[in-house]
C-alpha positions, 0 to 999 in steps of 0.5 A, a space after each residue: 848809308 851807302 850813296 849810289 854812284 852815278 852809272 858809268 853808262 846811261 842808255 835811254 830809248 835806244 833804237 838801231 835800224 839797218 837797211 838791207 836792200 829793200 828790207 829794214 831790220 830793227 836790231 834794237 827797240 827802245 833800250 833803257 839800260 844803266 851799267 854801273 862802275 865795277 859791275 859784272 853784267 852778262 847779257 843773254 840772248 840767241 843769235 839775232 836778239 840784238 846783244 851784239 848790236 848793243 855791245 857795239 853801241 856801248 863800245 863806240 863801234 856803232 851809233 844808235 839810230 835814235 835815243 841817247 848813250 852817255 858814258 859818265 857825262 860824255 854824250 856818245 850819241 852824236 859823237 864824230 868818228 874822231 871822238 869815238 876813236 879816242 873813246 875806244 882807245 882810252 876807255 874800252 877794252 874788247 875781247 872777241 870770240 876769235 882772238 885776232 892775234 897777229 901770227 908773226 908777233 909774240 905774246 909780248 909783242 901783241 900786247 905791246 901794240 896796245 901799250 904803245 898807244 895808251 896813256 897809262 898802260 901796264 907793262 906787257 909783262 905785267 898784263 900777261 902775268 895777270 892772265 897767268 902767261 908770264 912764262 909764255 911772253 916770247 911764244 908766237 900764237 901758233 905755239 899757244 893753245 886756244 885758251 892761251 891765245 884768248 888769255 893773250 887777247 885779254 891781256 892785250 885788252 886790259 893792258 891799257 887799263 880800260 874802264 870797261 871790258 866788253 866781251 863778245 862770246 869770249 868762251 864760244 870757241 873753247 871747250 868747257 874747262 878752257 872756257 872756265 879758265 877764261 872766265 876766271 881771268 875775266 872775273 879776276 880783272 873785275 875783282 882786282 882791277 875794278 874794271 866794269 865787265 859786260 859779257 854777251 853770250 848765248 850760254 845761260 850757265 855763265 849768268 850765275 857769276 854775274 852781278 846782273 843778268 839781262 836777257 834779250 829777244 828781238 831787240 828788246 830786254 825782256 828780263 833782268 835780274 840780280 844774283 843775290 849769290 854769285 858763283 865762282 867760275 869753277 862752280 859753273 856748269 853748262 
């Protein structure tokens, strides 16, 4: 009999409101969510659905207006900026649509920026080899394709051995074949390192590779389902 492990994240009744001049915008409405250890989750939704706000709250980049967020037994809801900074540094890796590499640094040096402040990092070469860039260590971003730059960004994110990798439209700026290559890398990180993955995207085709898929609209989770059979990135179509 398998004993279910406690979730990595527990989100309860989370709302998020922003004030823009005279207008109050409700980005999230009473969100309840568990994210399990080693899970691969895809969160779908159009622009304005609240998925980026949810990802930012999970990653400690933002805090809810009400409700609670727990990471294991750690309450992030009322944490101060010092605590959230330590949480982001020690536990979370981020991958964004745009690569945010420093142009004057090589691939190895871009990854080293993270390994120098992490407690138990990989060697930069090890992280870059994991994303199949072991032969591009000393190339600058301008010498790399878009897909290669995104793989450097993933290497940088995983080099500190985060427990969670949060990805915001990681294939959004890439063509179909290059996007699938990036998803292969992310799937490998989940499978080989046991890293919990959450990807937000408007691309419905990516959902077939996830353990669980959430669909958001107007700040709410309107649908949730688990894939009984997951597709490999090579099998995806969109």
